[in-house]
N, C-alpha and C positions, 0 to 999 in steps of 0.2 A: 588242175586237173587236165587230163589229156581230151582233146577233139575228138570225138567219133570220126569215124569214116562216113561220107554221106549214104553209103549203102545200109549202114547200121543205125540209122535215125530211127527214133521209135515211128515216126508217121510214116516214112517210106517202108519201115519192115512191115506195119501193119497194113497199109495199102497192097505190098507186094503178096502177104498171106492172105488178104481178102481175094485178090486176084487169082490166085493158084488154087486156093480150096473152095473160096466161094463161087465164083462164075465159071471156072473151069472144072472145078469138083463137085461134090455132092453134098458139103457141109451146110446144114441150115444157117447156123451160127453165121459162118463167114460170107455166106451169100447175103444176109442183112447187112454184115458190116460192109460189105461192098456196095451195097445198095445206097448206104449212109455216105460212103466214101466219093462216091462217082456221080452223086447229085439226084439220086432217085429216092428221096425222103417219102414222097407221097407214095411213091408205087411198094415200099417196105412197110409202110404204115397201112395200108390196105390190104398187104399180105398177114401182116400180124392180126388185124382183125379178122380176115376171111379165116385162115389157117389156124388162128390161137383161139380166138373168141368164139367162133361159130365152128370151126373143124374140130376143135379141142387138142392141139398139138401142144405139149407143154413148154416147148423151147420157144413159139411163136406166142405163146402167152405171156413168157416172161417178159418177151422182146416188147410186145404191146403193152403192157403195164409200166416197162421202162419209160417207152415214149409218152406215153400218155401223165406219167409222173414228170417227166422235163417238161412237156407244155404247160401243167399246172403250175410248176415252180419258177420257170425261167421268166422273166418281163421281156414280154411282147408288148409292141404296138397294139393300143385297142382299136379295132376299127368300129367308128361311131355312124355310119352310114355311106350309103352312096346315091347319088341323084343322077337321073338322065338331065343333062344339059342341053343338048342338041341333038341334031342328027348324027348317030355313031358316036357320042362324044359323053362320057360320064365323069362326074366330080366325086372321088372318093375322098372322105373325111377320116383322119385316123388321129389319134391321140400320139403323141411323139413317145419312143420307147423311153421308160423311164430309166434316170440315172442309178447306177448302182453307189453304194455307200462309199466305194472309195474315190470314183468321179465326183461324187458331192464333195468329198473332202478335197480332191485336187481343185476344185473349182471354187472351193469355198461357200457353197450354197449349203445354207442352214433355213430351218424353219422360220427364224426371226427374219432374216434377210428376204424370202419370199413375202412375209407378213409386211414389212416394212414396203415391199414394192407395189404389193396390191394397196395398201392404203395411201400411197403417194399418187397410184393411179386413181384412185377415188377422189382424192384432194383435186387432182388435176382437171377432172370432170367436173366437179362442183365450181371450180374457178372459171373454167369456160361457160358454164350456166349462169353465173353469177355475171360473167361479164356481158352477157346477152340479154339477162333479164336483172337489172340491179334493185330488185326488191329486198326489202330488209329481211324477210325470212330465208332467202337464197343466199344473201351475203354472210349471215348470222352462220347458215349452216356451212358453206365454203371456207370459213373461218375455224370453223370446229374441226371440220376433216384435215385442213393443213396443221393444226395443233396435233392431232391425233397422228398423224404421219408423222411429223418432227420426231415426236416421242417414240414410236415405232423404228424410226432410223437411229436415234441415238441407243435403243436398247441392243438394236442388230450390230450397231458399231463397237457397242460396251463387249458383246460377246466374241465378235471377231478378234477383238483384243485381246480378251483373255485367252482365245484359241491360240493366237500368234505367240502369246509368251509361255 
C-alpha cells in the first residue's frame, strides 16, 4: 500500500476543509466541524442547542442529536461530587473512565478476577479485625472469608487458564 502524502491524510484534509469552508466560509456544517477540530466543543454544543433545538435549524438539530447521542453512548468518567476543602480549594471526586472490552481483554481483567480481588480485600479486613480482637466469632468469620477468597481466586485462575489456551 502506497503511503499518502501528508497533505492528503484524512485528518489534515478535514481540518483544511473545516478551516476554508467553516471559519472563512458560510457553511454551517463545516463551521461545526471546525469548532470540534479546533477545541471549541462547548461552543458548538451551545450553538447546536440554541440554533437547532430552540431556533429550528435542521442542520443544527442533526448536529445536536449526534452530540447528545455521542455523550450518551461514550464511556465518560462519572462525577461523584465536589466539596470545598479550604480557602479557594475544592476536592472533586470522579469515578475512573471505564475500560473498553478491548482494554479489558488486553489487561486480562474479568468479572471473576474482580470478584476474587474484592473477596481477598474483605478477607484481609477480617484478618486485621481478628488480629485486633481475637474473639471466637471474629476468628470464625475471618476463616470463612479467607476460604471464600481462596475459592474465588481458584475460579478466576481457572477461567484465566481457559482464556490463555
